[in-house]
C-alpha positions as CSV (number, residue, x, y, z in Angstrom):
1,M,17.3,21.0,-90.7
2,G,15.2,18.7,-91.9
3,F,14.6,16.6,-95.0
4,D,16.0,17.1,-98.6
5,A,13.5,17.4,-100.6
6,E,12.6,18.3,-104.1
7,F,11.3,21.3,-105.2
8,D,7.8,20.1,-107.5
9,T,7.0,22.4,-109.4
10,D,3.3,22.4,-109.7
11,L,3.7,23.7,-106.4
12,I,1.8,26.4,-106.9
13,A,-1.9,26.2,-109.5
14,A,-2.7,28.3,-111.7
15,N,-5.3,29.6,-109.0
16,E,-3.3,29.7,-106.2
17,R,-2.6,32.9,-104.0
18,V,1.1,33.6,-103.3
19,G,1.2,36.1,-99.9
20,F,4.5,38.0,-98.8
21,F,4.1,39.5,-94.6
22,K,7.0,41.8,-94.1
23,L,7.5,44.4,-90.6
24,A,10.0,47.2,-91.1
25,M,11.1,49.8,-89.0
26,T,9.0,53.6,-90.2
27,P,12.1,55.6,-92.2
28,G,12.7,57.7,-88.5
29,Q,13.1,54.3,-86.8
30,D,10.7,55.4,-84.0
31,G,8.1,52.3,-84.6
32,F,7.4,49.9,-87.0
33,L,4.8,49.5,-90.4
34,G,3.1,46.2,-91.1
35,A,2.5,45.2,-95.4
36,L,1.2,42.3,-97.3
37,L,1.6,41.8,-100.4
38,V,-0.9,38.6,-102.9
39,T,0.5,37.7,-105.8
40,D,-0.8,35.7,-108.1
41,H,0.4,31.8,-109.8
42,I,3.5,34.2,-111.9
43,G,4.2,36.9,-109.0
44,K,1.5,39.6,-110.4
45,P,0.2,41.5,-107.0
46,V,-3.3,41.2,-106.8
47,E,-3.9,42.7,-103.9
48,F,-1.3,45.3,-101.4
49,R,-2.3,46.4,-97.5
50,V,0.0,48.2,-94.6
51,T,-0.7,49.3,-91.7
52,Y,0.1,52.9,-90.1
53,P,3.0,53.1,-88.2
54,V,3.0,51.5,-84.9
55,K,4.8,52.9,-82.1
56,P,5.8,51.2,-79.0
57,S,6.0,52.7,-75.6
58,L,8.5,52.9,-73.4
59,V,6.5,50.9,-70.9
60,Q,5.4,48.6,-74.2
61,Q,9.1,48.4,-75.0
62,T,9.3,47.2,-71.1
63,I,6.6,45.1,-71.0
64,Y,6.5,43.0,-73.9
65,G,10.3,43.1,-74.3
66,A,11.5,39.9,-76.2
67,S,8.6,39.0,-77.4
68,L,7.4,42.9,-78.4
69,I,8.2,42.1,-81.5
70,P,6.2,39.5,-82.6
71,H,3.5,40.8,-80.6
72,I,3.6,43.7,-83.2
73,G,4.0,41.2,-86.0
74,I,2.1,39.4,-85.1
75,E,-1.5,40.4,-83.2
76,L,-1.1,44.3,-84.1
77,C,0.0,44.3,-88.2
78,G,0.0,40.5,-89.4
79,R,-3.8,40.1,-88.2
80,P,-5.5,42.5,-88.9
81,L,-4.3,43.1,-92.2
82,Y,-4.4,39.0,-92.5
83,E,-7.8,39.6,-92.5
84,M,-8.4,42.9,-93.8
85,L,-7.5,41.1,-97.8
86,E,-10.0,39.8,-100.2
87,T,-7.6,37.7,-102.1
88,K,-6.8,34.9,-98.8
89,P,-3.4,33.6,-99.7
90,S,-2.7,29.2,-100.1
91,L,0.3,29.9,-98.5
92,L,1.7,33.6,-96.8
93,L,5.5,33.4,-96.7
94,V,7.2,35.8,-93.5
95,E,10.4,37.7,-93.0
96,D,11.5,35.5,-89.6
97,D,10.3,32.5,-87.8
98,Q,9.1,35.2,-85.1
99,F,6.1,35.5,-87.2
100,L,5.5,31.6,-88.6
101,P,2.8,31.4,-85.2
102,L,0.6,33.6,-87.7
103,S,-0.2,30.1,-88.2
104,E,-2.8,30.6,-86.4
105,A,-4.6,33.4,-87.7
106,V,-5.2,32.3,-91.1
107,T,-6.3,29.6,-93.3
108,G,-3.7,29.2,-95.7
109,F,-0.1,27.9,-94.7
110,V,2.8,29.8,-93.0
111,A,6.3,29.4,-93.9
112,R,9.6,31.3,-93.7
113,V,12.3,31.0,-96.8
114,R,15.8,32.3,-97.5
115,R,19.2,31.4,-98.7
116,P,20.9,28.3,-97.1
117,E,23.9,30.5,-96.0
118,Q,21.7,33.9,-94.2
119,L,20.6,31.0,-92.4
120,T,22.7,32.8,-88.8
121,E,20.0,31.9,-86.0
122,L,18.8,29.1,-85.2
123,V,15.6,27.5,-86.0
124,Q,13.0,28.0,-83.6
125,E,11.3,25.4,-81.0
126,D,7.6,24.8,-82.4
127,S,9.1,25.3,-86.1
128,E,10.5,22.8,-88.8
129,E,13.3,23.9,-91.1
130,T,14.2,21.8,-94.8
131,L,16.0,22.1,-97.9
132,L,14.8,22.5,-101.2
133,T,16.2,21.8,-103.8
134,H,15.8,21.3,-107.7
135,P,16.4,18.4,-109.2
136,T,18.3,19.7,-112.0
137,S,19.8,22.4,-110.0
138,R,19.1,24.8,-111.8
139,F,18.3,27.5,-109.1
140,Q,20.1,27.7,-105.5
141,P,19.0,25.6,-102.8
142,L,16.1,27.2,-100.7
143,A,16.1,26.7,-96.4
144,I,12.2,26.8,-95.2
145,A,10.4,26.7,-92.0
146,W,6.7,25.9,-90.7
147,P,5.1,25.6,-88.0
148,S,6.0,22.3,-86.2
149,H,1.8,21.3,-85.8
150,Y,1.8,20.9,-89.6
151,D,2.2,17.7,-91.2
152,S,6.0,18.1,-93.2
153,E,4.4,16.6,-96.1
C-alpha cells in the first residue's frame, strides 16, 4: 500500500468527465460484454457505449490462458469503446487492476477504486495503490490503484 491521502473536494471540476469501464459475463455465461459510461461532475450520464458479446473460442481460451480476460477487456472492448466516445473522460475508473493498462490507450487518467475491505488480492506489479480518506471522516476510505508509470501526485 502507498501513502494515506486526504480527499480533495475540488478533484473533479465542473467541466470534467468521469468514465466507468466494466467487463461483464453475458447472461449465458459464454462470453463478455464491455460497457463504458461517461458522466459529468455530478454523476449525470453523458454518454454510454456497449460492445456486442465477445465469445472466445476454446482455441483462444487455450492460447491466451490467464491473459484472456485482460486481452478481451483492453484490446477487444475497452480500447474500441473509448475510441468511439464523443466525450472523452479525464478520469476512467475500471473494475479490476488487470484493466489498468488501458492507460496506454486513453488520454485521461485510469484508476481502480474499491473499498479497502474488498482488497482480497495483491495489487499488480505494474501498479501502485493508496488509501484515500476524507478529512472529516464523513465518507468511508477508498483504496485506489493506478498504473506505476503515473506520478503519485
